C-alpha positions in Angstrom: 24.0 0.7 19.7 27.8 0.8 20.7 29.1 0.7 17.1 32.4 2.3 16.1 32.8 5.7 14.8 35.6 7.6 13.0 36.7 11.1 12.7 37.3 12.2 9.3 39.3 15.5 8.9 38.6 17.4 5.6 40.4 20.5 4.5 38.2 23.0 2.7 35.3 25.5 3.5 33.1 24.4 6.3 29.8 25.4 4.4 31.0 23.4 1.2 31.9 20.3 3.1 28.8 20.2 5.3 26.6 20.8 2.1 28.4 18.2 0.2 28.2 15.7 2.9 24.7 16.2 3.9 23.7 16.1 0.3 25.7 12.8 -0.3 23.9 11.3 2.8 20.5 12.4 1.9 21.0 11.1 -1.7 21.9 7.6 -0.2 19.0 7.9 2.4 21.5 7.7 5.4 20.0 9.7 8.5 21.8 11.2 11.5 25.2 9.6 10.8 27.4 12.7 10.4 28.2 15.0 13.4 30.3 18.1 12.8 32.6 18.7 15.6 32.2 22.5 15.1 28.5 22.2 15.8 29.0 20.3 19.1 31.1 20.9 22.2 33.8 18.7 21.1 37.4 19.9 21.9 39.5 19.3 18.8 43.4 19.3 19.1 45.4 22.4 19.2 44.9 25.8 20.8 44.7 27.7 17.5 41.8 25.4 16.2 40.0 26.1 19.7 40.5 29.8 19.4 39.2 29.9 15.8 36.1 27.8 16.9 35.4 30.1 19.9 35.8 33.3 17.8 33.2 32.0 15.3 35.6 32.0 12.4 35.2 28.8 10.3 38.6 27.1 10.0 40.1 25.4 7.0 39.9 22.0 8.6 36.6 20.3 9.3 36.3 17.5 11.8 33.5 15.1 11.1 32.3 12.0 13.2 30.9 9.3 11.0 29.8 5.7 11.7 32.1 2.9 10.8 29.6 1.4 8.4 30.0 4.1 5.9 33.2 6.1 6.6 34.8 4.6 3.6 31.8 5.7 1.5 32.4 9.2 2.8 36.1 9.1 2.2 35.5 7.8 -1.2 32.9 10.5 -1.9 35.4 13.2 -1.0 38.2 11.6 -3.2 35.9 11.4 -6.2 35.3 15.2 -6.2 38.7 16.4 -5.2 39.6 17.5 -8.8 36.4 19.4 -9.3 35.9 20.8 -5.7 38.6 22.2 -3.4 38.2 19.5 -0.7 40.9 17.1 0.7 40.7 14.4 3.3 43.6 15.0 5.6 43.1 12.2 8.1 40.8 9.5 9.2 41.0 8.0 12.7 39.0 5.4 14.6 37.3 6.9 17.9 37.9 4.5 20.9 36.3 6.7 23.6 34.6 9.8 24.2 34.5 11.7 27.7 33.5 14.9 29.3 33.5 16.3 32.7 30.4 17.5 34.6 29.2 19.0 37.9 25.8 19.7 39.2 24.0 21.3 42.1 20.5 21.3 43.3 18.8 23.3 46.0 15.5 21.2 46.0 15.0 17.7 47.1 12.9 16.8 44.0 15.6 18.0 41.6 18.3 16.5 43.5 16.6 13.1 43.3 16.0 13.7 39.5 19.7 14.5 39.0 20.9 11.5 41.0 18.5 9.3 39.0 19.7 10.7 35.7 23.2 9.7 36.6 22.4 6.3 38.1 20.7 5.2 35.0 23.4 5.8 32.4 22.8 4.8 28.8 24.4 1.4 28.0 28.1 1.5 27.5 28.7 4.7 29.5 30.4 4.9 32.9 31.3 7.5 35.4 34.8 7.9 36.5 36.5 10.3 38.8 35.4 11.3 42.3 31.6 10.8 41.7 29.9 10.8 45.2 26.8 13.0 45.4 27.1 15.1 48.7 23.7 16.1 50.3 23.3 18.5 53.1 20.4 19.7 55.0 20.3 23.0 56.9 16.9 23.6 58.5 17.9 27.2 59.2 17.7 27.8 55.5 14.0 26.9 55.1 11.9 29.6 53.5 14.9 31.7 52.3 14.7 32.9 48.6 16.0 30.4 46.1 18.9 32.8 45.1 20.1 33.2 48.6 23.4 31.8 49.7 21.8 29.4 52.4 19.4 26.7 51.3 17.5 24.1 53.4 18.7 21.4 51.0 21.8 21.2 48.8 23.3 18.6 46.4 26.5 18.8 44.7 28.5 16.2 42.6 31.1 16.0 40.0 32.7 13.3 37.9 33.6 12.4 34.2 31.4 10.4 31.7 33.4 7.9 29.4 32.1 5.6 26.9 31.3 5.0 23.1 31.2 8.3 21.0 27.6 8.2 20.0 26.1 7.3 23.4 28.4 10.0 25.1 27.3 12.6 22.5 23.7 11.8 22.8 23.8 11.7 26.7 25.8 15.1 26.6 22.8 16.6 24.5 20.3 15.3 27.1 22.4 16.9 30.1 22.4 20.2 28.2 18.7 20.4 28.9 19.2 20.5 32.6 20.1 24.1 33.8 21.9 22.9 37.1 24.3 20.5 35.1 27.5 22.3 34.0 29.5 20.4 31.3 33.1 20.5 30.0 33.9 20.0 26.2 33.7 16.5 25.0 37.2 14.9 24.3 37.7 12.2 21.8 40.2 9.3 22.2 41.6 7.6 19.3 43.0 4.2 18.3 46.9 4.1 17.9 
């Protein structure tokens, strides 16, 4: 994959923007190419924006991630209806990188091996940065103790940060969300100058 993505910021009602864009894409038979930052764990700039998102209030600015191949089409579509519908493109920025922090722990050897394997076989274009070094410890005295006890026979812990192309990072983030023992920070986007 590894194609370029852009962030398009549109001013207006979230529901109206989402409906308009999804209808536009459906009409052109373009599938899966619009990602609404409000529906993902993507950190947008500004503390007020974060507070609005966390409170569940839909803000006046909608951040959308679209593929480079058609961001111009999306921009033109919004420009064509600005006289009839209260929508305005505020900015368009190329995304150069996406990153998110993670940490995980496991108390069973099988789960530990699964987690190490998951992070050893990253999707193409992604890399781990930071202090990633899984630390395993064995304590025979913990054998047979309940799984929620403070002492375990086996323990694995690791932390790091995933970096790479936007789509691959978002897809890997969704995959990691399915693992209970992996805790994730919000995704941060980096932009071209």
